[in-house]
Phi, psi and omega in degrees: 000115178263151180285146179268349177220201179282113182288140178246168178297331178293324176297316180299315182296318182295314184289324180281347180071036179227175178278162176298326179298320180295318176301316179300321179295320178296314181300321184268013176056041180292140177283354187273043180220148173276161187296324182296313179298315181300313181296320181298315180292318180297323178296318179292319178301317180292319182296320182272356184054040182285132176239119180302144180254093182294332179295317180295318180293325178297320177296319180294322182272352185057033178211145172279161177272061183236131172253124181267145172240115182249129182211157168219079189225129182283351185265100183298323181297321179297316180298319178296319179295321178296315178301318179301314181296318180294316181295327174299318181291327185270351183302130178082003178253181178278354187277148174233161183255135175239126182256131183227102173285145178226167177248105184293344178272356183283141179291338182256013186302314182293319178297315179297320180292320177301313180299320179298313182295319181289324181287317184277340183050054183297147174287323180196170187222131171257127182251121179271151173292147006271356179302324182296341182278356181270106182298332181296325179291320177299319179293325178297315179299316180297321181294318180284337182090027179259124177301150178210152171225132181259134175256142181195176180266002177201165182294128182240344189203184176285169189299328181292339187240022190209138159229131187226157173245171184253060188302317183301309182294323182294317179291324176301316179295320179295321179290322176299326177297316177298318179297319180296335177281353178107005181282137177235332176257092185244122178269157179236129167255106188280163177277177185292147177298142179093354177262126177297326179299319179297319180293315181296317182291320177296320180298316178298320177298312182295321180297317181297317178295318180297317180298329181271359180072028181258126179290148178235089177296149179301331181294342181271006178243125177237139181277143175227177181232023181069020177243158178303314183298320180290328176294320178297313181295316181296319180296321179299322178292316181293322183283349174281345183293150176233114356284151181280162177295149174269348178211150177227130171258121177255137189285001163202168186292327179300315179290325177297323176296323175296323177297316179301317181297315180296320180295318181292326178298334180265003180076020180277142177270134177250120013256006185301312182267334184208123173268145183224136175231139178244195180212132175131313190063051171285168180306328182299331183297323181273343186266338178287167177232129354291157178305143191273127167290131187205166174267122179281115179263116186281057189293323179293321177294321177298316180295320178300315179296321179300315181293321180292326175297321182293319187269359182294142173085004179294137180059034179075012179303134174299136184275124174268124184295122177261143180294153178247348179237129179238127185270131174275149184228148179280128177254111185273121177234205193266006184271006180232134174208172176295147180295144181270354181208000000 
């Protein structure tokens, strides 16, 4: 049976013998349906050749079916992982993803972001660190009436507006692992200033050393910017020390790869002469040689949860509680061993 006019969601609901809310749940791939109901509605949708009209629904909701991702982050791999998580959450729904890089150092950043939100009429916004750490942006979203979820390395907001990881505790555990291997001269390549993740990871590193009674001279800390080049430069400075560190913790995998490069340029064996630990567990961690011991940051899962929090409750949909805390875990590979001297 083909439709003789423009089929509506009400037609589908009437013929399938269900409510409009149930049809909406089928369209949005909600898990809150039994298989029989889902199949019955899908059969009617196919029979009527019904195509949802997101434009009409957008007019009714006074919002487009767009989820925005706003970031100012130098780590391209992290941004890609976040996009992957969001797209997994939006797959099969009416929503699309819009990515908007910003410059947090710009004097017009807030004004530009306001214009973007008002022009696009986004349904919701995912905020990446360090932008997510700016309370003024959260207030701007609330003022405009745009849903938002902040991602971060520590709790920044209430559960409805937040997904966080436990960076401090995770790095503390990774550093304790190095100490348990016998390392006492452990260098740190810190993240960029102004990033909460950099602060949380450094704090976890310092706490582990303090608990073990190990001194941390300022010379054993080098600043980085979450890039390969900054890791290379920082490692060269640390490896110039006498005595040099027997292990280096880099606050992300890109910088850890830079440490590996610097060590090899000096003819050092990894892990015999130098143990290295990173953070993120990006693909590079498993592909370098030796494979990199690192902290697995569940960033894609965090992003997926952030997107699901934004789209929850549409059309009266029952809200499925999404987690707000994601635990990072240490992945032990071949880049760590007991010190040889």
